[in-house]
Every structure is written in C-alpha cells, then in structure tokens.
C-alpha positions, 0 to 999 in steps of 0.5 A: 454648248457647255454652260461655263456658269456650272462649273463647281465653285472653289468651295464645292471643289475643296469639299469634293473627292478628286475622284468624284470631280474627275469622273464628273467631267470625264465625259468632256474630257474623253470627248475632247482627247478623242476628237484631237487624236482620232484615237481611242486608245491615245485618248484614254492614255491622256485621261490617265496622265490627267488623272495622275496630274489631277490626284497629286497631293493636295492639287484638287484642293488648290484649284478654284475651277476643276472643270477648266484645269482639267480641260486645259491639261487634257487640251495640252497632254493631246497636243504634245501626243498629237505631234508625235502621232503625226510623225508615226502616220507618215510612215503608216501602211496604207491609209490611215483613218481615225479609230471608229467609236460605238455611239449606240442610241440607248447609251446617253453618254455614247448619244451624246459623244455622237454630236460632231464626231462623225469619222468624215469630220475627224478625217478632215481635222487631220488637215488642220494644224495641232493648235487650230484642231484644238481651237476648232474642237473646243469652240465648235463641239464644246462651245468654250468661249474664246476667252476660255480657249485663250486660257487653256492654250496660253494665247491672246483672245485675239489670236484665239478668234482668228484661229478659230475663224481659220479653222471653221473656214478650213473645215467648211471648204473641205467637209462636203455636205452629205445627206443625214436624214436617219431614216434614209441612212437606215434604209441604205444600210439596210440594203447594203447589208442585204447586198453583202449577205446575198453577194449581190453585185448588181445590188451593190452597184445601185447603191454606189455613186459613180465616183465612189471612194474606198479606203480600208485601214488595215495598218499592215496588220491585216489585208487591206487595200494599200490604196484608195479604190476609185468608182463603182464598179471597182469598189463593188467588185472588191467588196464582194470578192472580199465577202466571198473569201473563205477567211471571211466565213464565220463573220457576221455583219450588222447595222450599228451607231458608229461615230454617230451615224448609222454604219456597219459592225463586223463581229466574229462569235460577237467580238469585233474585227472591223467597221464601216462607215459612210457618206450619203449624197442624193441616196448614194453612198459616195465615201466608204471607210473600213476600219479593219486594223485590229489594234484600232477596235478597242472602241468597239467593244462598248458604247463610247464612255465619253460625252460632250458633258 
C-alpha cells in the first residue's frame, strides 16, 4: 500500500529537478500503465508521453503534489490508449495474451512489481471496462484511496466506491484460486523442464490436469496454435511435437520468475523467443499460456524496471 503522506511537499517539488522527481516515481508509473495495458511497449510509450507533459517549461514548479499529478496523467493516457488497443485486439490473429515481464527475485524493483501482476490476473482484467480496470488497479495494486482515484478520474468518490466494489467482485468471480506455494511451483517447473528435455510424453501427462487448457500467442508473426487446446492428451502431444521440430533445435529453456511467478523462459543464443506461465491447482497444471509473439517479448530482455513504489 502507498503512504499518501509520503508525497513530496510543494516546497520540495519546487526545489527538486524535474527528472529526479519523475525518476523517483517511475516505478508506480510503469506499474500502473503496465497493469492497465498489459503491454510493456505501450506502458513505456505512456511514460514517454507523461515525461513530455511533466518536463514542459515550468510545469514541475507549479505542481503541488508531483506523485498525484504523474499518476493521474499516466492513468488518463493509458485509458485513451486502452480504448484504441481494444479495437486492434478484436482483429488479433489467434489468442491475445499480455506481454510477459521478468520479475527476477534479485531485482528489487522487479520483485515489487511481481505483486498482483500475474498473467492470470492480467487476462481477467481484460474483461473489465477501461474505467473499472483503472479503479481496480489503482485501489487494489497500489492502495490509492477512493478520494484520490476520484480526483484522478474526475468522478465522484461515491461513484468510485461503487466501481471499485463492482470491479473487485468481477475479478473475484473470474479468477479461480490456484496453488501459489513457491516451492511447489518450483518443483512442478523443474519436472516440466525435465519432461521438455526428454520429450517425455508420459511425464508431461503426469503434470497436466485432465481439463487443462493451453493458449499460444504468436500474433500471426510466428507459428502458434490459432485456437486454445483443451485436454491433457492433446496439450501434451502438441507440446512434445513442437519441441521435436527441427526449427526448435538450439532453443534453451530455463525456469524464471515471470510476472511474479515461476515460469519458463525460452531463449536462442541468450535472446528470449518465448515465455510460458501457468496456473497450478492440486499440484497439476490447469492453464498454460505461451507468449511467442516476437513483438511482445521486450519485457523478457531485463528484469522489469517498474515497481509498486
């Protein structure tokens, strides 16, 4: 949760360099934009536009609460971009998945960003309206008060409270509870990697729930399943078949913290070519999400440079 009392005073803001102030709040700004858009590239574009507004002549000196001004700017720029992005996603080739980000435990900012940024949650957030999504993210991920959010969105506090309740119930209903024990995830990930290394169909089947579903996002840029695959046997056979293809030779896979959870990073000569995240229930994998669209792998190059501040 964010302590609103920690916001710089007007005197401090006036004395501080605009770049220093912007950098100090960059974590919460990137975290907000990324959760709203599900895209590293779009989040970085929003931060660039926010910086342009913030660095305008004399702007920094005129703002009493820099953090509130910056979050408001990022939120509204993200909402504008989200509206247009949704139209593009309606004609997207194959399943659409959010862009993954590395959240390696040894990166302080990435470790904080990991909170409430799982791929499963980002997928659920896609089912919210833009304003509901903004209210949910600002309230649940960053702990802004209803009054603060009302100011960001130019709405009444009562309206924001109602929206926050509706969004929270929506997410709760569509986000089944899964196993989150880190040790269990590491154990399952290790077994999954061993099955991949050996092309072991039976070992793969032992890891998958009978009702498992697999999504793969290639965006029409690389070969990927255009529709979700359902059932342990079809999913396992598809995965083993993909790994056996000559085009996959030279690909390495390792465990990695992706969107705050143990997942699998696929690389060729050290360059990321894909990421796998999954949901775990009763020790079995129930949902597999493969991101292989080359346009959506920027967040896998380095641990995420964003946090919840």
